[in-house]
N, C-alpha and C positions, 0 to 999 in steps of 0.2 A: 376667911378671905372673901372679899366682895365678889359677887357674880353679876356681871353686866347682862342686860337683856339683849341677846343677839337676835337677829331677825328670825332664825330658826326656832329657838326656844320661846321667843316672845309670842309667835303665832300659835304654838302649841298650847301654852299656858292660857292665852286669852280665850281658848275654846271652853274654859270653865268660868262662865261669868259670875257664878254664885260664890266662887272662892274668895276668901278674905285676903288681905295683903300678905299676911304671914304665910298662908298656904301657897300663894302664888310664888313668893320668894323661894320657899322650900322646894316647890316643884321645878322651878327654873334651875335651882342648884342641882337637883337630882338629874335633870335632863342633861346639863352640861357635864356632870361628873360621870354618869353611867353610859349614856348612849354612844359616845365615841369609842369607849373601851369595849362595850358589848358588840358594837359593830365590827371592831377589829377582830374579835374572837370569831364572829360569824364569817367574816371575810376569809380567815384562815381555814375555818371549818369547810366552807363550801369549795374553796380552792382544792383542798385535799380530797374532796369527794369527787369533783369533776375533772381534775387534772388528767385522769386516765383517758379522757376524750382526746387530749392533745398527745399524750404518750402513744396512743394508738396509731398515730401517723407513722411511727417507725417501729414501735413495740410489737404490733401484730405480726409483721413480717419476721422479726427476730424470734418470736415465740411460736410461729406457725399457727396463729389464731385465725380461724375462719370467721366470717361475719356472724354466724350463729354462735360460735364459741365465745367471741368477744361480747356479743349482745347478752348472752346468758351470764357471762362473768361480771359485766357492769350491773346487771339487774340483780344478781344474787346478793349484792350488798344490802338490798332492801328487804330480803327475807330475814337476814340476821337482825336488821333494824326493827322489823315488824315484831319478831318474837320477844325482843327485850325492851321495847319502847315503854309499855305501861309499867312493868316492874321498875325500870330505871327512873321514871318520873316519880313514882311513889317513894322510892328511896330518897330522891332529891327533896321531896316534901318533908321527909322525916329527918334527914341529916343536915339539910341546908344546902343552898346553891353553891357556896364557896367550896365546900369539900367535894361535892359530887361533880360539879363542872370541871374542877381541877383534875379529878381522876379521869373523867371522860377525855379531856384534851391530851393528857400525857399518854394514855393508851392509844388513842387514835393517831397521835403523832408517831409513836413507835411503829405502829402497823403500816402507816404510810411509808416510813423508811424501809420496812420489811418488803414492801411492794417492789422495791428495786431488785430483789433477789429471787423473784419467781422464775421458774424455768420452763413452764409450759402451761397448757390449759388447766390442769388439775390444781397446781399450786396457785395459779392466778385466781381461780374460783375460791380456794380456801382462804387466801388472804383477804379477798374482797368480802367474803362472808364474815370473817372475824372483824374486819373494819366496820361493818354494819353493826355488829354487836357492840363494839367499843364506842361508837358514836351515838348509839341509841339513847334517847333522853336529852341530848344537848339542845336541839331546837325547841321542843315543847317545854323543856326546863326553863329556857330563857323566856319563852312566852308566859309561862306561869310566873316567873320571877318579875316580869314587868307589871303583872297585875298586882303585885305587892306594893308597887311604887306609884302607879299612875291610874287615876280613875277613868271610867269608861268614856266620857265625852271627848277626851283628848287622845284616845288610843289609835284612831285612824292615822294621825300624824306621827305619833310615837312609833307605831309599827312601821310606818313608812320610813322614818329616819333610821330605824334599826335595820330594816330589810333592804335598804338601799345598798348595804354591804354585799348583798347577794349578786346583783348584776355587776357591781363594781369588781367583785372577785373574778368574774368571768372576763370582764373587759380588760382589766390589768393583768390577770393571770394568763390571758391568751398570748400576748406578745412575750411575756416573761417565760412561760412554759415552752413556747415554740423556739425561742432563742436558746433555751437550755438544751433542747433536743439536738442541736448542732454543736454542743460543747461537751466533749468527754470530761469526766470528773473523777479524779483519783483512780484512773484505770477502768472506770465504769463507762458504759455507753451513755449517750445523751439522755435517753428516757430514764435510765437508772439513776443518773445523777440528779435529774429533775425531782424524782420521788424523795431522794435523800435530802436535798436542799429545801424542798417545800414541806417536808415533815418536821424538820427541826424547830421552826417557829411555834408549832402547836405544843411541843414539849415545854419550851421555855415559857410560853404564855400560861400553860397549865400551872407552873410553879408560881407565876405572878398572881394568878387568880387566887391561889391558896393564901397568898400573903395579904392581898388588899381588898378582895371583893366582900362587901358587907351583905349578910344574909337578908336583913330587913332594915327599914329606915332607922329603927332604934339602935342598930349595930354600926351605923355609919359615923365615923369619927368627924366627918366634915359637916355633919348636921348637929345643931344644938338640940337639947331635949324638946323645946317647944316646936322646932321645925319638924323633928321626927314625929312628934305627936300629931301635928297638923296633917302631914302626909297620911299617916295611918288612919286618922279620923276620916279624911276625904275618901280613902279607898273603902273603909268599913261602911260608910254611909250608903254606898251603892248596893251593898249586900242585904240591906234591910228591905222588907216588903214581900218576901216570899217569891215562889216561882222559880227558884234556882236549885240545881241539883247539888246537894252538899256532900254526898257520900259516893265512894267508887262505884257501888252497884247501882246507884241512881243514874249515873252517867251511862253505864252500859245498857240500862233498860230504856233509855230515852230514844224515841224515834227520831227526834231532832238531831241528836248526836250522830246517829247513823246517816241521816240525810246530809249532814255536813261532811261526814267522812266520804260519801260518794262524790260530792262536789269537789272536795280536795283531791280525790283520786284522779278526776279529770284534769285538774290544774297540773298536778305533778306528772301525769303522763305526758302532757305537752312540754313541761319544763325539762324533764330529763331525756325525753325522746330527742329533743334538739341538743341538749347539753352534751350528750355522749356521742351523737352522730353528726352534729352540726359542723365541727371542724373538718371531718372527712367529706361531708357534702360540699362545703365551700371550696375545699382544695380541689375536688374533682370538677366542680362546675366552673371554677375560675381558672383552672390549670395553674394554680399558684404554688410557690415554694412553701416550705414550712413556716418561715418567718412572715411571708406575705399573708398566709392563712391566718396567722395570729393577729396581724393588723386588721385584716378584713373582719375578723370575728369581733373585734372591739366595738365596731360601730353599733350593732344592734343593742349591745349591753349598755353602752354609755347612754343611749337614748332611753333605754328601759329604766335606768337609774333616775333620770329626770321625770319619767312618767310616774314612777312610784311616789316621788315627793309631791308632785302636782296633783295627782289623783287622790292621794290621802288627804291633802289640804282641801280639795273640793268636797270630799265625803264628809269631813268634819264640819266644814262651813255650812253644809246643808243638812247635817245630821241625818244622812240617808245612806243606807248600805246596800240594799238589794240590787238596784239598778247600777250602782257603782261597782258591784261585783260582777253582774252579768255582762255589762257592756264591754269591758276589756276582754272577757273570755270570748265574746262574739268576734272582737277584732282579732284575737289569736286564731280562732277557727278560720276566719276569712284569709288571714295571712298565710297559714299553712296550706289552705286550699289553693290559693293563687300560686304559691311556690310549686305546688305539684304539677301545674300546667304550663309554667313558663321556664322550665329547666334549660331550654336551649339558649336562654338569654341570661348571662351571669348577673348583669346589673339589675334586671327586674327580679331575679331570684333573691338577690341581697335585699332589695326593697321589701319584698314580701316577707322574708325572714325577719327583717327589722320590725315590721308591723306586728308579726306574730309574737315576737319576744316582748315587745312593749306591752302587748295585751296580757300575756301570761303573767308577767312580773307585776304589772299594775294591779292585778286582781288579788295578789297574795296578801298584802297588808290589810286590805278591806276584808278579806275572808277571815283573818285572825282576830278581828274585832268581835266576831259573832260568838265563837265558843266561850270567850271570857264574859260575854253578856248573859249566858244562861247557866254558867257553872260557878260553883263556889266551894270552899273548903277542900277536903281531899277529893271531892268530886271534880274539882278543877284539874288537879294533878292527873287523875285517871282519865277524865274525859278529853282533855287537851292531848294527852298522849295517845289515847285511842283513836281520835280523829287523825292525828298525825301519822300513826302507825298504819292504819288502814289506807289512808290517802297515799302514803309513800309506797304502797304496793304498786302504784302507778309507775314508780321508778324502776320496778322490775318489768312490769307489763309493757311500757312504752319502748324501751331500748330492745327488749327481746323480740317483740313483734316486728319492729323495724328491721332487725337483723334477719328474721325469717323472710320478710317480704323482699328485702334487698337481694337475697340469694335467688329469689324466684322472678324478680322483675324490676329491680332498681329501686331508686328512692321515691319515685312518684307515689306509689301505693302507700308507702309508709307515711308520707306527708298527708295524704288524704285521710289516712287512719287517725292521725293526730287531730286533724280538723274536725272529724266526726265526734271524737271523744270530747273535745272542748265544746262543741255545739250542744251535746247532751248535758254537760255540766252547767252551761249557761241557762238552759231551760230549767234544770233543777234549782238553780239559784233563784230564779224568779218565782219558784213555788215555795220559797221559805216563808213561814208565817211571820206576821209583823210582831215586833216587840214593843213594849211600852217606850214612850219617848224618853223616860229617865234612863233607859239603857242605850240611848243613842242609836236606835235602829228603827227602820221602818220598812 
């Protein structure tokens, strides 16, 4: 089937000027075939991870969850995630993306459905912990999978087009989830029905992944042999020349890997600190209904989706990563800092939240170009998972600290805490060492 050059994939592929015509055609075809589907998987993944933030609008009262108990429950997801992240990604590298991503999606979908039947703090914590175990390896597995298909100079935009599913999941998940809160489902309360309805697509998509996702270019039925070889050659070329960590223990011993993990910890702290508490903050500040809260929550995430695409395009066009990583984190820090001091004004608070979320989300695809530039072989599987696992502990740290601070003084202190963490992460980003131009970093 002929593949036309759409504006999106055309810009991505043109970022590899040395590629021959056949390689360009093959990469365009891979972009069109893979990115929308992988984006859909991530959309569902992130929705099932953060929909608890919307469920909390009514669930907390039904289950008797205090702010501390809720914050701990949302955060404990990331402890299970941390423990199983590296092993999960190593298994994916061994058995292939198709089998392992399928398994991940089916199990997390079933556990999302099980979230509808928790009865109190303890069962809430248990299901969230198991959900973290089930989902461990999905995101770093997809990042690793993309390195099999797309060479380094185009990864800023590739990561951007994939990761745009993340804010879109929150943007469109917000009104859907809050609408479901007011709709009893098969005798279940609204928040219970929301978990059931939003868990089913993950199970179904897991089955589809098993049926259609190719592990490598050579396994894709929609590429001919020459196209598959062209892609694999383009990706293999960037691995030549040394300086890359090839084995799992190489990645674990690398100071740069741990440096990256600390930066990602800061990004994730801001990301989930707002994702799990944002709906409650907005509802309180605006005095809104559940459905109004969902609509108001859409705005920051829709603008964040645009920021991801445009900022990734800018980074690839300039072949620059460090400042493109630090600047949005500084914007995120400024947004949360402003939100902490303008809480009396709902409109100004929403503007500050929007700036913060745009900054946090724009940093993520730029960040993920970096681990792929210094890791290869099984070192990539272990290193990407290690960075993601340690970084995602921020998903425990952020919501938990905000819960503790809210009980002692409201949301202002928690927002100031998020600003401080992002500021430190931005400084760490600027201290990253330069990479060779061939690795598209500076």
